[in-house]
MARTI-905803 format. One record per residue (C-alpha): residue in three letters; residue number from 0; y, z, x. Coordinates in pm, 1 decimal, always signed. Each point is the difference from the previous one (the first is absolute). Example, Ala and Ser with C-alpha at 12.3 -4.5 7.8 and 13.67 -1.06 7.14 Angstrom:
2
  resn  resi     north        up      east
   ALA     0    -450.0    +780.0   +1230.0
   SER     1    +344.0     -66.0    +137.0
END
This chain:
357
  resn  resi     north        up      east
   MET     0  -22497.8   +1757.5  +15435.4
   ARG     1    +311.3    +194.2     +98.5
   GLU     2     +12.0    -188.1    +330.6
   LEU     3     -25.0    -335.2    -178.3
   SER     4    +265.8    +107.5    -248.5
   GLY     5    +226.1    +110.6    +284.5
   ASN     6     -47.8    -331.1    +180.6
   SER     7     +85.3    -190.3    -318.4
   PHE     8    +318.3    +204.3     -46.3
   ALA     9     +99.2     -56.0    +362.7
   ARG    10     -54.1    -373.3     -37.2
   ARG    11    +224.0      -6.8    -305.3
   ILE    12    +272.2    +187.7    +186.3
   MET    13     -25.5    -236.6    +294.8
   LEU    14      +1.5    -301.0    -232.4
   GLY    15    +309.1    +133.9    -177.1
   VAL    16    +180.5     +57.3    +330.2
   PHE    17     -98.9    -345.8    +120.9
   LEU    18    +119.8    -169.4    -319.2
   ALA    19    +326.6    +196.0      +5.6
   GLY    20     +61.8     -98.6    +360.5
   LEU    21     -90.7    -361.3     -71.4
   GLY    22    +230.7      -9.7    -300.8
   THR    23    +285.4    +145.8    +204.8
   ALA    24     -54.5    -257.1    +274.9
   VAL    25      -6.5    -284.2    -252.4
   TYR    26    +325.1    +127.8    -152.9
   VAL    27    +170.1     +18.5    +341.3
   VAL    28    -105.4    -357.0     +79.6
   LEU    29    +102.5    -143.5    -337.7
   SER    30    +310.6    +212.6     -68.8
   PRO    31    +247.1    -261.0    +136.9
   PHE    32    -139.6    -250.8    -250.0
   LEU    33     -48.5    +216.9    -308.7
   ALA    34    +322.6    -117.0    -165.3
   SER    35     -95.2    -364.2     +58.7
   VAL    36    -349.4     +59.6    -138.0
   ALA    37    +140.3    +179.6    -305.0
   TRP    38    +243.4    -283.9     -73.2
   ALA    39    -278.5    -253.9     +48.0
   ALA    40    -219.6    +188.7    -246.8
   ILE    41    +281.1      +7.9    -257.1
   LEU    42     +73.9    -370.5     +46.4
   ALA    43    -369.6     -84.3     -26.5
   TYR    44     -33.3    +199.8    -320.5
   ILE    45    +309.1    -163.9    -148.3
   SER    46     -96.8    -356.2     +86.6
   TRP    47    -377.7     +30.4     -44.9
   PRO    48     -11.3    -197.7    -328.3
   GLY    49    +181.0    -287.2    +172.0
   TYR    50    -245.0     +13.0    +289.6
   MET    51    -299.5     -12.1    -234.4
   TRP    52    +151.8    -297.6    -184.4
   LEU    53     +53.1    -176.2    +332.6
   CYS    54    -361.8     +69.3     +99.5
   GLN    55    -121.9    -164.1    -318.9
   ARG    56    +222.8    -302.6     +56.2
   LEU    57    -131.5     -35.7    +356.7
   GLY    58    -364.2     +29.0    -101.2
   GLY    59     -63.6    +344.0    +148.7
   ARG    60    +137.6     -72.6    +348.5
   PHE    61    +122.1    +353.2     +57.1
   ASN    62    +137.8     -46.5    +351.8
   ILE    63    +227.2    -287.6     -99.7
   ALA    64    +105.8    +179.3    -318.5
   ALA    65     +81.8    +317.6    +195.2
   LEU    66    +202.4    -195.7    +255.8
   LEU    67    +197.7    -193.0    -261.8
   MET    68     +68.6    +312.4    -204.9
   THR    69    +116.9    +190.1    +308.1
   LEU    70    +236.7    -283.1     +93.4
   LEU    71    +133.8      -7.4    -355.7
   VAL    72     +68.1    +375.5      +4.6
   ALA    73    +170.4     -35.2    +339.3
   VAL    74    +233.3    -270.6    -132.6
   VAL    75     +79.1    +200.5    -314.0
   LEU    76     +86.2    +307.8    +207.6
   ILE    77    +179.6    -143.5    +302.7
   VAL    78    +214.3    -284.5    -137.4
   PRO    79    +191.3    +207.6    -261.5
   MET    80     +58.9    +280.8    +252.2
   LEU    81    +148.3    -236.0    +258.5
   GLY    82    +216.3    -172.1    -259.4
   PHE    83    +124.2    +332.1    -132.5
   VAL    84     +93.4    +124.8    +348.9
   VAL    85    +199.8    -317.5     +71.7
   LEU    86    +171.3     +16.4    -339.3
   LEU    87     +87.0    +367.9     +42.4
   GLN    88    +150.2     -65.8    +343.5
   ASP    89    +215.3    -284.9    -135.6
   GLU    90    +121.1    +210.7    -292.2
   PHE    91     +88.1    +289.2    +233.2
   LEU    92    +201.5    -220.1    +235.3
   ASP    93    +176.5    -168.3    -292.2
   GLY    94     +94.6    +338.6    -144.4
   VAL    95    +138.1    +120.4    +333.7
   HIS    96    +216.9    -312.0     +34.3
   GLN    97    +130.9     +35.1    -356.6
   VAL    98    +103.2    +361.3     +58.9
   ALA    99    +169.0     -92.0    +327.5
   ASP   100    +191.5    -286.2    -164.9
   ARG   101    +123.5    +219.4    -282.8
   LEU   102    +112.2    +267.0    +243.8
   ALA   103    +183.4    -262.1    +203.9
   ARG   104    +183.4    -127.0    -311.5
   GLY   105     +91.0    +353.6     -99.4
   ASP   106    -128.6     -32.8    -358.8
   PHE   107    -278.9    +254.9     +28.6
   HIS   108    +111.6    +301.6    -207.5
   LEU   109    -192.0    +307.0    -102.2
   PRO   110      -9.5     +95.2    -369.1
   ASP   111    +207.2    +295.6    -116.5
   MET   112    -308.7    +214.0     -57.4
   VAL   113     -93.9     -28.3    +368.0
   LEU   114    +357.9     +54.3    +115.3
   ARG   115     +13.3    +327.3    -194.0
   LEU   116    -301.8    +141.9    +182.4
   PRO   117    +103.7    +294.2    +223.4
   TRP   118     +16.3     -87.8    +371.4
   ILE   119    -229.6    -302.0     -31.9
   GLY   120    +230.7    -218.6    -208.9
   SER   121    +303.4     +32.6    +225.5
   GLU   122    -208.3     -49.4    +314.9
   LEU   123    -157.9    -318.1    -135.7
   GLN   124    +336.6    -138.7    -106.9
   ASP   125    +151.9     +75.4    +342.1
   TRP   126    -290.8    -177.5    +169.5
   LEU   127     +46.1    -303.5    -224.6
   ALA   128    +372.0      -6.8     +74.3
   ARG   129     -60.4     +12.1    +376.3
   ALA   130    -268.7    -267.4     -25.1
   SER   131    +223.4    -229.9    -206.4
   ALA   132    +289.1     +44.3    +244.1
   ASP   133    -214.1    -100.4    +297.8
   PRO   134    -198.1    -319.7     -70.2
   GLY   135    -101.4     -17.9    +364.4
   GLY   136    -155.0    +342.8     -28.4
   ILE   137    -196.2    -119.9    -300.1
   LYS   138    -141.5    -282.4    +208.9
   VAL   139     -98.8    +241.4    +276.3
   GLN   140    -164.1    +236.7    -249.7
   LEU   141    -180.9    -293.4    -158.2
   GLN   142    -129.6    -113.8    +338.0
   GLN   143    -118.5    +353.7     +75.1
   LEU   144    -168.6     +20.0    -339.0
   LEU   145    -174.1    -333.0     +49.9
   ALA   146    -105.0    +100.3    +352.1
   GLY   147    -150.0    +318.6    -138.9
   PHE   148    -168.2    -203.1    -270.9
   ARG   149    -154.6    -226.6    +262.4
   VAL   150    -133.7    +304.5    +185.8
   GLU   151    -144.7    +135.6    -322.8
   THR   152    -144.6    -342.8     -75.0
   VAL   153    -175.7      -8.2    +337.5
   ALA   154    -140.9    +347.7     -65.1
   LEU   155    -102.7    -109.4    -347.6
   LEU   156    -174.3    -306.1    +138.8
   GLY   157    -188.3    +225.8    +240.3
   GLY   158    -115.4    +209.6    -292.9
   VAL   159     -86.0    -315.5    -191.7
   GLY   160    -204.0    -116.3    +299.6
   ARG   161    -201.4    +320.9      -0.3
   ASN   162     -50.9     -27.6    -373.5
   LEU   163    -104.1    -362.9     +37.2
   ILE   164    -272.1    +113.4    +240.4
   LYS   165    -118.5    +247.2    -263.3
   LEU   166     +18.3    -277.7    -257.9
   ALA   167    -213.7    -221.8    +224.7
   PHE   168    -265.9    +272.9     +22.3
   ALA   169     +19.4     +45.1    -378.0
   LEU   170     -53.0    -372.4     -57.6
   LEU   171    -289.0      -6.6    +247.3
   THR   172    -157.9    +294.0    -182.0
   LEU   173     +69.5    -171.9    -331.1
   PHE   174    -206.2    -302.4    +104.2
   PHE   175    -305.2    +215.9     +72.1
   LEU   176     +51.6    +201.3    -318.0
   TYR   177     -10.0    -322.4    -199.1
   ARG   178    -311.9    -117.1    +178.1
   ASP   179    -194.6    +325.8     +36.1
   GLY   180    +187.0    +248.7    -218.1
   LYS   181    -235.9      -7.9    -296.3
   ARG   182    -303.1     +70.3    +218.1
   ALA   183    +182.6    +273.6    +194.7
   LEU   184    +114.8    +167.0    -322.7
   GLY   185    -356.7      -0.8    -131.9
   GLN   186    -125.3    +164.4    +319.6
   LEU   187    +276.8    +261.2     -19.2
   ARG   188     -96.1     +78.1    -358.3
   GLU   189    -364.1     +48.5    +100.6
   VAL   190     +84.1    +233.9    +288.4
   LEU   191    +243.0    +210.4    -202.9
   ALA   192    -241.4     +10.7    -294.2
   ASP   193    -264.9    +148.4    +231.1
   MET   194    +249.6    +256.5    +132.8
   ILE   195    +186.3     +94.1    -319.4
   GLY   196    -219.6    -126.1    -280.8
   PRO   197     +47.6    -249.9    -282.6
   ARG   198    +338.0    +148.9     -89.1
   ILE   199    +148.5    -201.7    +287.9
   HIS   200      -5.0    -307.9    -225.4
   GLY   201    +246.7    +172.1    -231.9
   TYR   202    +227.8     +68.6    +295.6
   PHE   203     -12.3    -365.9    +100.2
   ASP   204     +90.9     -95.6    -355.5
   ALA   205    +296.0    +240.4     +15.5
   VAL   206    +117.7    -161.3    +324.3
   GLY   207     -26.9    -350.4    -145.4
   ASN   208    +173.7     +86.0    -326.6
   THR   209    +278.2    +187.9    +177.8
   THR   210     +59.2    -277.2    +253.5
   ARG   211     +26.2    -257.6    -275.4
   ALA   212    +225.7    +218.9    -214.1
   VAL   213    +229.5    +100.1    +287.0
   LEU   214     +29.2    -359.5    +115.6
   TYR   215     +78.6    -138.4    -343.7
   GLY   216    +234.0    +288.3     -78.8
   ILE   217    +198.3     -30.1    +322.4
   VAL   218     +19.2    -380.0      +4.8
   LEU   219     +80.5     -45.1    -368.9
   THR   220    +264.0    +271.7     +13.9
   ALA   221    +158.6    -148.2    +312.1
   LEU   222      +8.5    -351.6    -148.2
   ALA   223    +147.1    +122.1    -327.4
   GLN   224    +264.6    +209.8    +174.1
   GLY   225     +89.9    -283.4    +235.8
   ALA   226     +37.3    -248.5    -287.9
   LEU   227    +211.8    +233.3    -213.3
   ALA   228    +210.9    +107.7    +296.9
   GLY   229     +55.8    -365.5     +94.5
   LEU   230    +124.4     -68.4    -352.5
   GLY   231    +245.0    +287.2     +38.4
   TYR   232    +115.4    -125.1    +340.7
   TRP   233     +61.9    -346.7    -142.3
   ALA   234    +199.1    +137.8    -294.6
   ALA   235    +206.2    +222.5    +231.8
   GLY   236     +83.3    -288.3    +232.8
   VAL   237    -185.9    +130.6    +305.5
   ASP   238     -37.5    -256.0    +278.5
   SER   239    -354.3    -139.0     +40.1
   PRO   240    -147.4    +175.3    -305.4
   LEU   241    -341.3    -158.1     +58.4
   ALA   242     -21.2    +135.3    +355.3
   MET   243    +108.7    +344.3    -116.7
   ALA   244    -256.4     -14.2    -282.1
   VAL   245    -275.3     -71.0    +253.7
   PHE   246    +128.4    +285.3    +215.5
   THR   247      +3.4    +232.8    -302.2
   ALA   248    -357.1     -97.5     -90.1
   THR   249    -106.0     +77.4    +357.1
   ILE   250    +173.7    +339.2      -0.8
   ALA   251    -152.9     +70.8    -342.4
   LEU   252    -340.7     +29.2    +168.5
   ILE   253    +124.6    +342.7    +110.1
   PRO   254     +45.2    +245.2    -288.7
   PHE   255    +365.2     +65.0     -92.0
   GLY   256    +113.4    -263.3    +250.1
   THR   257    +190.2    -239.5    -228.9
   PRO   258    +299.6    +231.4     -69.3
   PHE   259     +95.6     -29.3    +365.8
   VAL   260     +40.2    -377.5     -46.8
   TRP   261    +177.8     -35.2    -332.3
   GLY   262    +187.4    +326.0     +60.8
   SER   263    +136.2    -125.1    +333.1
   LEU   264     +99.8    -332.6    -155.4
   SER   265    +175.4    +182.9    -283.5
   VAL   266    +202.5    +202.6    +250.4
   TRP   267     +80.8    -315.7    +196.0
   LEU   268    +124.5    -176.4    -313.1
   TYR   269    +213.2    +299.0     -94.4
   LEU   270    +155.7     +23.2    +345.4
   ASN   271     +90.6    -368.7     -23.0
   GLY   272    +184.2     +46.2    -327.9
   HIS   273    -270.8    -129.4    -237.0
   HIS   274      -6.0    +320.4    -201.0
   ALA   275    -145.8    -134.7    -324.7
   GLU   276    -276.4    -188.4    +182.1
   ALA   277     -80.0    +305.8    +211.1
   ILE   278     -28.9    +230.1    -300.2
   GLY   279    -204.7    -257.4    -190.1
   LEU   280    -241.2     -50.2    +290.5
   PHE   281     -38.5    +375.3     +45.4
   LEU   282     -78.3     +53.4    -368.8
   TRP   283    -239.0    -296.8      +0.3
   GLY   284    -183.7    +140.1    +301.0
   ALA   285     -16.5    +354.6    -132.7
   LEU   286     -90.6     -79.0    -360.7
   VAL   287    -208.9    -316.5     +33.5
   VAL   288    -129.1     -60.4    +354.7
   SER   289    -103.4    +360.0     +65.0
   TRP   290    -135.7     +38.6    -353.3
   VAL   291    -247.1    -282.0     +66.6
   ASP   292    -143.0    +206.9    +286.6
   ASN   293     -55.5    +290.2    -238.4
   LEU   294    -171.6    -227.4    -252.5
   ILE   295    -226.7    -245.4    +182.9
   ARG   296    -133.6    +209.6    +287.2
   PRO   297    -119.6    +296.4    -213.2
   MET   298    -152.3    -234.1    -257.0
   VAL   299    -195.2    -205.8    +254.1
   ILE   300    -108.7    +266.4    +249.3
   SER   301     -53.6    +297.3    -228.0
   GLY   302    -147.1    -206.0    -281.6
   ALA   303    -254.6    -175.1    +220.9
   THR   304    -109.4    +303.0    +201.9
   ARG   305     +48.0    +295.2    -235.6
   ILE   306    +205.8    +162.2    +276.2
   PRO   307    +313.4    +194.1    -102.5
   PHE   308    +311.5    -187.0    +105.5
   VAL   309    +139.8    +300.5    +185.5
   LEU   310    -312.7      -5.5    +217.4
   VAL   311     +47.7    -372.2     +62.2
   MET   312    +362.2     +62.8     +98.9
   PHE   313     -96.5    +276.5    +243.3
   GLY   314    -276.0    -220.8    +138.8
   VAL   315    +238.1    -288.7     +66.4
   LEU   316    +280.0    +210.9    +150.3
   GLY   317    -233.9    +220.2    +202.3
   GLY   318    -202.2    -300.4    +111.9
   VAL   319    +310.6    -178.8    +128.9
   ALA   320    +112.1    +315.3    +182.2
   ALA   321    -342.7     +53.2    +158.0
   PHE   322    -125.7    -353.3     +67.3
   GLY   323    +303.0    -228.8     -20.0
   LEU   324      +3.9    -307.0    -222.7
   ILE   325    -379.4      -1.6     -32.0
   GLY   326     +40.7    +339.1    -168.2
   LEU   327    +116.0    -182.4    -313.4
   PHE   328    -371.3     -61.6     -55.2
   MET   329    -167.5    +270.5    +209.5
   GLY   330    +180.9    +291.5    -166.5
   PRO   331    -101.4     -84.5    -358.1
   LEU   332    -351.1     -97.2    +116.2
   ILE   333     -59.8    +337.5    +164.8
   LEU   334    +126.8    +188.5    -303.8
   ALA   335    -202.9    -224.1    -232.7
   VAL   336    -324.4     +77.4    +184.3
   ALA   337     +88.8    +370.5      +7.7
   LEU   338     +66.5      -8.8    -374.5
   ALA   339    -330.3    -183.3     -58.9
   VAL   340    -184.9    +271.3    +194.6
   TRP   341    +182.7    +270.0    -197.3
   ARG   342     -86.2    -157.2    -335.2
   GLU   343    -363.1     -45.1     +99.6
   TRP   344     -26.4    +364.7    +101.5
   LEU   345    +150.3    +102.6    -333.8
   GLU   346    -248.4    -217.7    -188.3
   ASP   347    -291.8    +142.7    +199.8
   SER   348    +123.3    +353.5     -61.8
   ARG   349     +33.3     -61.7    -372.2
   ALA   350    -344.9    -161.7     -10.6
   VAL   351    -151.5    +303.8    +172.4
   GLY   352    +180.2    +227.5    -245.9
   ARG   353    -130.8    -192.9    -298.7
   SER   354    -355.1      -0.7    +136.2
   GLY   355     +22.3    +375.8     +58.8
   LEU   356     +95.2     +51.2    -359.9
END
């Protein structure tokens, strides 16, 4: 009996080592594609109701429905990004030319508050005076700036190319998640239920609820901040307020990102002599745009998941720092599952205590 027991223990050890090695090998093979797979899973979860509706309209032809839905997601993702990049480039070049023209005319003056700054104010004014006195030098500096911008654009396009490859893998994965995702998720539930027990279903529910809440919280907050910021830009007379509103909504996906946009525009307006508009835009951003972030996101995320907002904030910020943009979702998801495990342990402990009494 002891020999049989020893053999059984040895087999378990060998099986554990084998599974650990196999899991490590699988991770090494799939690690370059984990971000693409994670984004595909998030996109599939978000758009799943639309995919199911399309399946019903097509009479259960899942392959065609998956292909059409993947193409639709690709168009929704790629076309706005390309348009925004082109628009941002045009706005940047237009701004550079406007600054150069004003310097050449000599009507670019710093406000008194900036001039009174120690060291910095006098240096900036001297530079403006030299630039205004030498229009040819302005042209040379502009050409150098544009040349540097072209170099940065080429580097940016290289990065965009790499990201487009990742996007292609994500879309390819998305197609198979549409077609086979439901069956694969059911198999994963069965395997984890055998390993962990029925409590795994509660963890899956926590993941689903958190994903939905984080998505709605982030997107609704970003849209609301972009719309309100755009209204402020229009009232303050900012050029291309719609483009800047879209840019603000994009930056709003990152926590505490919008102040960098409306704050920079406020400074720019002030430096150009529009003091009332600058102060008004700054107050609008601080008291209205940022306040929306503190209202909508806690209500949606914390209310739907029963997760304290401070934990959601740490999850988002820590997730972005650890995983990049995908961390906007991964950080809160990890903390949500950890909190679900913690609450389940507390409930089990209290149940044991009550039964002991």
